[in-house]
N, C-alpha and C positions, 0 to 999 in steps of 0.2 A: 559172383555167385548169384544166379538169378533163377526165379521160378515164375511160372505162368499159371494163374488161377482163372477159371472161367465160371460163368453162371448162365443157365438157360431154363426158362419156363417151357416145359415140353408139351404143354397143351394136351392134357388128359392121356398121357402115355399109358397104354395098357387097356384102353377101352376099344370101341369098335373102329376108331380112327386107324387108318393104315399108315403108320409111320414107316419111313424108309430108314432102316437101321444101318444100311451101308453108308448112306449119306451122313447120318449122325456120327458114325465112327470116323468117317473121312474128315468131318469138321474138327473133331477132337484131335485127331492126329495131325492134320494140316496146320492147325493153329498152335500145335506143340504145347497143349495144356499139360500141366503136371497134375492138376486137380480140377475137377469140374463139379459144381453144385447144380443139382437139378430140382426143379419144382414141378408139381402136378404129375408125379409118378404114382399111379393108382394101386399098384401091387408089386411085390418083390419080383414076381415072374416077368414083369414088364421090362425090367432092366437087364435080364439075363441074355437076351439076344444081342444087346449092345456089348456087354462084357465079353461074350464069345468072340467078338470081332476085334477086341483090344487085348493083345498079348501082354501078359505080366501086369494087368490092371486088377485092382481089388474094388469091391463095391459094397455099399451099405445102404439099406432102405429102411425107413421108419415112417410110421403113421403118427402124426402129431395130435390127432383129435379123434373123437368118437362122434357118432350121429351124423348130422347133416354135412359136416366138413371133414369127416373121417377119411374119405378117400383121397384127399389132397395130400399125398405123401411127399416126402423128401428123399433124395438120394445124394450120396457123394460117390464119385469114382476117382481113383488115384493110381498113378503109375508107380508101382512098387519099386522100380529101378531108380526112381528119383526121390520119392518120399515114403515115409512110414506113418501110419496112424499111431500116435503115442499115448492114447488113453490106456488106462489100466487093463481093460479087456480088449484093446486093439481095434475098437470100432467107434464111430460117432454115436452120440446119444442125444435124445430129446432133452431140451433145456427145461428144467423144472422151476427155477427161480422165477417167481411171479407168473408161472405158467397159466393159472386160471384167468389171468387178465388178458390173455391173447386168444383169438379165435383158433389159430394154428400155432402151437408152440414150436419155436425154431429148432433146427437140428444143429448141434455143435460138433464140429470135427476139429481134431487137434493133430497137426502134422509137423514132422521134423524131417530134415534131409536124411535120406537113407544111405547116400554114398559116403557120409562122414562116419568115422569110427563110432559104432554104437547107435548111429542115427541121431546123434544129439549134438546140437550146437545152439539152435534157436528153435522156437516153436511158432507155427502159424495157426492161430485159432480162428476158425471160420464159422460165422453164425449165418446159417442158411435160412432165409426168411421168405414168407409169402404172406404179406399183410392182408388183413380182412378185406374180403370182397363178397358182397351179397347183392346180386343183380335185382332182387325184389325190393330192396330198400336202398338203392344206390345213392339217393340224395342225402340220406342221413348217414350212410355208411362211411363217407369220407371223414366224418368226425371220429369214428372208431379207428380208421386207418391212421389218422394223425396221432391219436392217443397211443396206438401201438408203436408207431415210429418213435415217438418221444420216449416211450418206455424202453424200447430196444437200444436206442442210441444213448440213453441216459443211464438209468440204474442197472439194467442188465449188462450193457457193455462194460460199465465200470467194474461191476462185480467179476465178470469173466476175465477182464484184462488184468485185474489185480490178483486174482486167485492163484495160489501156488499149490500145485498138486504134489502128493508124496510119491507118485509112481515114476519109475524109470529116470530118476534124478532130475525130473523136470522142474523141481523147486528152484534149481540154480540156472535155468535157461531163461534168456530174454524171450518174451512172448509178444508177438505182433498180432493184434486182433482186428478182423475185418468183418463187417456186416455185408452180406451180398444176397441178391435175389430180386424177386418181383415185389416192389413196394406198393404197386397200384397207386402211386403218387408221383407227380412230376418232380423233377429236381428243384424247380423254383419253390414249390411248396416245402419240400424237405429243407432246403437251405434257409428258408425264412425262420426256422426254429433253431438255427445253429448258434445264435447268440444267447440262448437261454443259459442260465448259470450252470445247469447240470451238463449240458452238451457243449460247453464253451470251445473245446478244442476239436470237436467232431466236425468233419466235413463230408458232405455227400457229393459224389462225383459221378460222371457219365450222364451228360445232358442230351445226347443225341436220341432221336426216337428209335424205339426198339420193338414196339408192337405195331400191328398192321391190319389193314383191311385188304380186300382183294385188289384194290387199286393203288395202294402205297402205304407208307409209314403213317402211323396215327398218333401214338403217345410215347413219351419217354417215362417208362415205368420201372426199368431195370437199372439198378445202381449198386455202387459200393460206398460204404461209410466207414471212416476210420479216424482215429485220433492223431492229428498231424504232429502233436507234441511227442507222442510215443514213437512216431515214425521218423523222427529226426535222424538223419544219417542213412536213410533208406531211399533209393531211387524208385519212384513209382511212375508207371505209364499206364493209362487207362484208355480203352477205346471200345467202340461198338464193332462187332464183326458183321459186315454186310454179306451175310450168307445167301441173301436173295440173289445178289449179283454173282457171287463167287461159285455157288453150287446149284442155283436154279435158273441161271440165264436171265435174271431180272424178272422172273414170273412170280409175282406175289401170291397168286392163287395156288400155284403148285407148291410153293413154300408152306403155305398154310395147311395144305392137305398132307404133305409128306414129311414135314419137319415140325413146324409150330407156327402159331401166330405171333411169336416172339423171335428175335434173333439173339445170338449169344453176346455176352460182353466179356471183356478180357482185362485182367489186372496183372501187369508185369511188375515183379517184386525183385529188387536187386540190392544187396548190401554193398555199400561202398568200400 
């Protein structure tokens, strides 16, 4: 029993940039994602052309902040033939625990297999993040990003992993929690904090470069973080999707114009 989860920073989806929705849909279908988390979706209407190209997919969009960073929205898309959103109201929601301490409060999606009776057996809790980035104060901003990373992978992760909801019998389901998205931090920086007492079992994976310039890959900012102790008995495979080569013929500039200045990352999740 396996599921494939993806993440992609769409680079201002819904602004004047001309994204190629056909290619975006092709990436999602070709990589066989069951769920994909998106960052930098500026408005709900921006995701609708993509949903129209994906038969039997559901979508949720939320804005995590007001003011200067309010347009940096989050979305989840999921294949309803494979998974169901199992929150009480059937859609992801912005995380409020310690919310004021984050520039952009993450979006929590709770998914369970839809092909099982009642869609219940286990739950995948996905924390869609886009950690603080302020180009005007970039030198000091890394301190804020590290603080947010430690908060998300520490207190917030622990709270959401341990929480038992009273809806749809989920109180009795095992829950597997994953942080995913654009951290604006390298894997090396993230991993340097993994021996802290709060995040002792947390590991941050996906070390390949995922952001780019017109000439090539630049930084490894997109990751997955999860508690390896809680994932005992689960087979996990993580990789970067080289959509530049697969879908743009190796042309980084075209990829930046039509898709994003990030490439997707993939988390394959299989119960033994």
